[in-house]
C-alpha positions in Angstrom: -31.8 11.1 -8.5 -29.9 8.0 -9.5 -26.3 7.8 -10.7 -25.5 5.3 -13.5 -21.9 4.2 -14.1 -22.0 2.7 -17.6 -19.6 1.2 -20.2 -16.9 -0.2 -17.9 -16.0 -3.7 -16.6 -17.2 -4.2 -13.1 -14.8 -6.0 -10.7 -17.0 -7.1 -7.7 -14.0 -7.8 -6.9 -14.2 -11.6 -7.2 -16.0 -11.5 -10.5 -15.5 -9.6 -13.7 -18.6 -8.2 -15.5 -17.8 -6.5 -18.8 -20.3 -4.0 -20.2 -22.3 -3.9 -17.0 -23.8 -0.8 -15.3 -24.0 0.2 -11.7 -27.1 1.9 -10.5 -26.6 4.0 -7.4 -29.2 5.8 -5.3 -29.0 7.5 -1.9 -25.4 6.4 -1.3 -26.0 2.8 -2.0 -25.8 0.4 -4.9 -29.3 -0.1 -6.1 -28.5 -2.7 -8.8 -26.1 -4.2 -11.3 -27.5 -4.4 -14.9 -26.1 -5.6 -18.2 -25.6 -3.1 -21.0 -26.7 0.5 -20.6 -29.9 1.0 -18.6 -32.2 3.8 -19.7 -31.4 7.0 -17.8 -34.1 9.3 -16.5 -34.1 13.0 -17.0 -32.7 13.6 -13.5 -30.2 10.8 -13.5 -26.4 11.4 -13.5 -24.5 9.3 -16.0 -20.8 8.5 -15.6 -19.2 7.0 -18.7 -16.6 4.4 -17.6 -15.9 3.1 -21.1 -12.4 1.4 -21.2 -12.1 1.5 -17.4 -12.3 -1.0 -14.5 -15.1 -0.2 -12.0 -14.1 -1.6 -8.6 -15.0 -1.3 -4.9 -13.2 1.6 -3.2 -10.0 0.6 -1.5 -9.9 0.2 2.3 -6.8 1.1 4.3 -7.0 -0.1 7.9 -3.5 0.9 8.8 -2.3 4.3 7.8 -0.8 7.1 9.8 -0.9 10.1 7.6 0.0 12.1 4.4 1.0 15.5 3.2 2.2 16.5 6.7 -1.1 15.4 8.3 -1.2 12.9 11.2 -4.0 11.9 13.6 -1.7 12.6 16.5 -2.2 16.3 15.7 -5.7 15.7 17.1 -7.6 18.1 14.9 -10.2 18.1 12.1 -7.9 19.7 9.6 -5.4 16.8 9.8 -8.1 14.1 9.4 -9.7 15.9 6.4 -6.3 16.6 4.8 -5.5 12.9 5.0 -8.9 12.0 3.6 -8.6 14.1 0.5 -5.1 12.7 -0.3 -6.3 9.1 0.2 -9.3 9.6 -2.1 -6.9 10.7 -4.8 -5.4 7.2 -4.6 -8.6 5.2 -4.6 -9.2 4.9 -0.9 -12.8 5.4 0.2 -12.6 4.1 3.8 -9.7 4.1 6.3 -8.7 3.9 9.9 -6.5 6.8 11.1 -3.7 5.1 13.0 -1.9 6.4 16.1 1.7 6.0 17.2 2.7 5.2 20.8 2.6 8.4 22.8 1.7 9.7 26.3 -1.7 8.8 27.7 -3.0 12.3 27.1 -1.8 12.5 23.5 -3.3 9.1 22.6 -6.7 9.9 24.2 -6.7 13.3 22.4 -6.1 11.6 19.1 -8.8 9.1 19.6 -11.3 11.8 20.7 -10.5 13.9 17.7 -11.4 11.1 15.3 -14.6 10.4 17.3 -15.7 14.0 17.0 -14.5 14.6 13.5 -17.3 14.9 10.9 -16.9 13.1 7.6 -15.4 15.2 4.9 -17.4 16.2 1.9 -14.4 15.8 -0.5 -12.5 12.7 0.8 -12.4 9.2 2.1 -14.4 8.2 5.1 -12.7 7.6 8.5 -14.4 4.6 10.1 -12.9 4.9 13.6 -9.4 4.7 14.8 -6.6 2.1 14.8 -4.5 2.3 18.0 -1.0 1.0 17.2 0.6 1.0 20.6 1.4 1.9 23.3 1.1 -1.7 24.5 4.0 -3.1 22.5 7.2 -5.0 23.0 10.3 -2.7 23.2 12.5 -5.3 21.6 10.4 -5.1 18.5 9.4 -1.5 18.6 10.5 -0.5 15.1 10.0 3.3 14.9 7.7 3.4 17.9 9.2 5.6 20.7 10.4 3.3 23.4 9.7 5.8 26.2 6.0 5.5 25.5 5.7 1.7 25.5 3.9 0.3 28.5 1.7 -2.5 29.9 -2.0 -2.2 29.3 -3.7 0.1 31.8 -7.4 -0.5 32.3 -8.0 3.1 33.3 -6.4 4.2 30.0 -8.0 1.8 27.6 -11.5 2.1 29.2 -11.3 5.8 28.3 -10.5 4.9 24.7 -13.4 2.6 24.5 -15.8 5.1 26.0 -15.3 7.3 22.9 -16.9 4.6 20.7 -14.2 5.3 18.0 -11.8 2.5 18.6 -12.1 -0.2 15.9 -8.7 -1.9 15.8 -5.8 -2.2 18.3 -2.3 -3.4 17.6 -0.9 -5.1 20.7 1.9 -7.4 21.9 -0.2 -10.1 23.6 2.7 -11.2 25.8 2.6 -8.0 27.8 1.0 -8.4 31.3 -2.7 -7.5 31.1 -3.0 -7.8 27.3 -5.3 -10.8 27.2 -7.7 -9.1 29.7 -7.8 -6.0 27.5 -8.6 -8.2 24.5 -11.4 -10.0 26.3 -13.0 -6.7 27.4 -12.7 -4.9 24.0 -13.6 -7.9 21.7 -16.9 -8.1 23.6 -17.5 -4.5 22.5 -16.8 -5.1 18.8 -13.1 -4.1 18.8 -10.6 -6.0 16.6 -7.1 -6.8 17.7 -3.9 -7.3 15.7 -0.6 -8.7 17.0 2.3 -6.4 16.2 5.6 -5.1 17.5 5.6 -8.4 19.4 8.0 -11.1 20.5 5.2 -13.6 21.2 6.0 -17.3 20.9 3.9 -19.5 18.6 2.0 -20.7 21.6 1.3 -17.1 22.8 0.0 -16.2 19.3 -2.4 -19.2 19.3 -3.6 -18.2 22.9 -4.2 -14.6 21.8 -6.3 -16.0 18.9 -8.3 -18.0 21.4 -9.1 -14.8 23.1 -10.3 -13.2 19.9 -7.2 -11.6 18.2 -7.7 -11.9 14.5 -5.1 -9.8 12.6 -1.3 -9.4 12.3 0.1 -5.9 11.9 2.6 -5.5 8.9 3.5 -9.2 9.0 7.2 -10.0 9.4 8.0 -6.4 10.3 8.2 -5.6 14.1 7.7 -9.2 15.2 9.7 -12.3 16.2 10.7 -14.1 13.0 10.3 -17.6 11.8 12.6 -20.5 12.9 12.1 -24.1 11.9 12.3 -25.3 15.5 10.7 -22.2 17.1 7.9 -20.9 14.9 7.7 -17.7 16.9 5.3 -14.9 16.1 5.5 -15.2 12.4 4.9 -18.9 12.5 1.8 -18.4 14.5 0.5 -15.8 12.2 1.1 -17.8 9.0 -0.4 -21.1 10.3 -3.4 -19.9 12.3 -6.3 -19.7 9.9 -8.2 -17.3 12.1 -5.6 -14.6 11.6 -5.6 -12.1 8.7 -2.1 -11.0 7.7 -1.6 -7.3 7.0 1.0 -6.7 4.2 3.0 -3.7 3.1 3.6 -4.4 -0.5 6.1 -1.6 -1.2 9.1 -3.8 -2.1 11.0 -2.3 0.9 9.4 -3.8 4.0 9.1 -7.2 2.4 11.0 -8.9 -0.4 8.6 -9.8 -3.2 9.1 -13.5 -2.6 7.9 -13.0 1.0 4.7 -11.3 -0.2 4.2 -14.4 -2.4 4.9 -16.6 0.7 2.3 -14.8 2.8 -0.3 -15.0 0.0 0.4 -18.7 -0.4 0.0 -19.3 3.4 -3.1 -17.1 3.9 -4.8 -16.8 0.5 -6.5 -13.7 -0.8 -9.3 -14.1 1.8 -6.8 -13.7 4.7 -4.3 -11.2 3.3 -4.9 -7.5 3.8 -3.0 -4.9 1.8 -2.1 -1.9 3.9 0.2 1.1 3.4 1.4 2.0 6.9 1.9 5.4 5.3 3.2 8.3 7.5 2.7 12.0 7.4 5.5 12.8 4.9 3.7 10.7 2.3 3.2 12.8 -0.8 6.0 15.2 0.2 9.5 15.6 -1.3 12.6 14.0 0.2 13.9 15.7 3.4 13.8 15.5 7.2 10.5 15.4 9.0 9.2 15.1 12.6 7.1 12.0 13.3 5.5 12.6 16.8 8.7 13.9 18.1 10.9 11.4 16.2 13.2 12.8 13.5 13.0 10.8 10.3 14.7 11.1 6.9 12.8 10.6 3.7 15.1 9.6 0.8 14.0 8.2 -2.5 10.6 7.7 -1.0 11.8 5.5 1.9 11.5 6.9 5.4 14.0 5.9 8.1 14.9 6.8 11.6 18.3 8.3 12.5 19.4 4.8 13.4 18.6 3.6 9.9 15.5 1.6 10.7 12.3 1.8 8.6 9.7 4.3 9.8 6.4 3.4 8.2 6.1 3.9 4.4 5.1 6.4 1.7 3.1 3.8 -0.2 -0.3 4.5 -1.6 -2.8 1.7 -1.7 -3.5 1.6 -5.4 0.3 1.2 -5.9 0.2 -1.6 -3.4 -2.5 -3.3 -5.5 -0.3 -3.1 -8.6 2.7 -4.4 -6.6 0.8 -7.3 -5.1 -0.1 -8.4 -8.6 3.6 -8.4 -9.6 5.1 -9.8 -6.3 2.6 -12.5 -5.6 1.6 -13.3 -9.2 -2.1 -12.7 -8.6 -4.8 -11.4 -10.9 -6.3 -7.9 -10.6 -9.4 -9.4 -9.0 -7.3 -11.2 -6.4 -5.2 -8.1 -5.6 -8.3 -6.0 -5.3 -9.8 -8.5 -3.0 -6.9 -8.0 -0.6 -7.5 -4.3 -0.5 -11.3 -4.3 -0.4 -13.3 -7.4 0.5 -10.6 -8.9 2.9 -10.2 -5.8 5.1 -14.0 -5.3 5.2 -14.5 -8.9 6.2 -11.8 -8.7 8.9 -13.4 -5.6 10.3 -17.0 -6.8 10.0 -18.0 -4.0 7.6 -20.7 -5.9 5.6 -21.6 -2.9 3.4 -18.0 -2.2 2.3 -15.5 -3.8 0.0 -17.8 -5.1 -2.7 -20.0 -4.2 -5.6 -23.4 -5.7 -4.9 -27.0 -4.5 -4.5 -27.4 -2.9 -1.0 -23.7 -2.3 -0.5 -22.4 1.2 0.1 -21.7 3.1 -3.2 -17.9 3.4 -2.5 -16.4 3.0 -6.0 -13.3 3.7 -8.0 -12.6 3.9 -11.7 -9.2 2.7 -12.9 -7.7 3.0 -16.3 -5.8 0.2 -18.1 -2.6 1.1 -16.2 -4.6 0.8 -12.9 -4.3 4.5 -12.2 -7.2 6.1 -10.3 -9.4 8.2 -12.5 -12.3 8.7 -10.2 -13.3 8.0 -6.6 -16.9 7.9 -5.4 -17.7 7.8 -1.7 -21.3 7.1 -0.6 -22.4 7.8 -4.2 -20.7 11.2 -4.3 -17.7 11.9 -6.6 -14.9 13.2 -4.4 -12.0 12.8 -6.9 -11.6 14.5 -9.2 -13.4 17.2 -7.2 -16.4 18.4 -9.0 -16.3 21.9 -10.5 -18.4 24.3 -8.3 
C-alpha cells in the first residue's frame, strides 16, 4: 500500500514545489510527482491542500519534556519524550544527557541503546552525551561535582553500547583529543561546548575531527577582537557547524543573525536544548538533582543562570525566520538538512526519492498539523 500526500506545497527544503505530490511506500519516499497522481484502491491519500509539506524536524540536542528525561534511564521516559516531540514536528532526535556519575551516565546511554522505537512518536537515533568532560568555568547548569577529565575506561564503555552519536566536550581538558581521535574513527561526532578553549585550541580540535559547537555563545569563552577565543574559532572555522537556540533568551536576535551570516544555513543547526519541564506549567522542578525554577517559560538555576530551555523546534524555525531574516526554506534547512548532514544521516532531512518518509505538514501560520515518521502518521494519533 502506498501513501499519497497531495495538494500541498513541498519544501524539499531547499526548493518549493507547489501542487506536487509525495508518493510513499514502505517507509520511504518513492517519488515526487506534479499534480495529483492516480491513487490505487489500497492507497492512502492525505490531503495537504493549503499546507506546507516539509521534511521532519531533527533535534540533535534535547534533554527532555513533560517531566521525562533520558537520565531517568527507562523506556517510558524516552517514549514520553518522543510523543511530545512529534506533536511539535520532530521526527528524529538525540536524547541528550547531563553531567552525572559514571554509573548514571552509562545507565542513560544503555537505556537509549536498548529502547525500541515508539509506534507513536519521533525516532531516537542514538544518544548525545553533553558532559561530563566539560570546563567548570563554563559549566552553565551542569553540576560541577560531576565534571571530570576524559576517562578511557568510562568512554570505552559508552562506545561499546553502539548508541553514542554525538559528544559535547571541552577539548582543552587533558585526554580530550585522544578521546576524539578514538571515537571519530568509530563514527561519533563531537561538539565543543562548556569550554574555555582558545582560538588555537578550537582549530586543533577541528583538526582532530570535531565538527560542531554546542549552543553557540552559551557556555563558552566569548569573542574578543584580540583574543578570538572559543566563539571566534567556531564562527571562523568552516568545518564547524554552529548549534543555535533561537528562543530569544539564550541569544539576542541580532546574534542569531550574526551566526547565520558567519556560518550560512548549511552550517547553522537549530536546536532546542529543551529540558524535562518543557510543556509543563511554571513552578519548581528537579533537573538531575539540581533545583530549577520555571517562570514565564524560562528555566533558571537558584543562582539565576539559564538551565536549558523550554523551546520547541517548530517555534525555533519561526523565530529563526524573524531573528535572522531568512526564508521558510532557509529556516527549515537549519532544522532538517543541516543537522542530517552534520550527523551523516543521508536518508534524513530532505524530501527526495529514496529518503526516509519523515514528513510534517504545516499550516500557513507554521503550526504542525501532522507528523509522519517512516511513512506512519504519529501525530495526530490515528483513531483506533
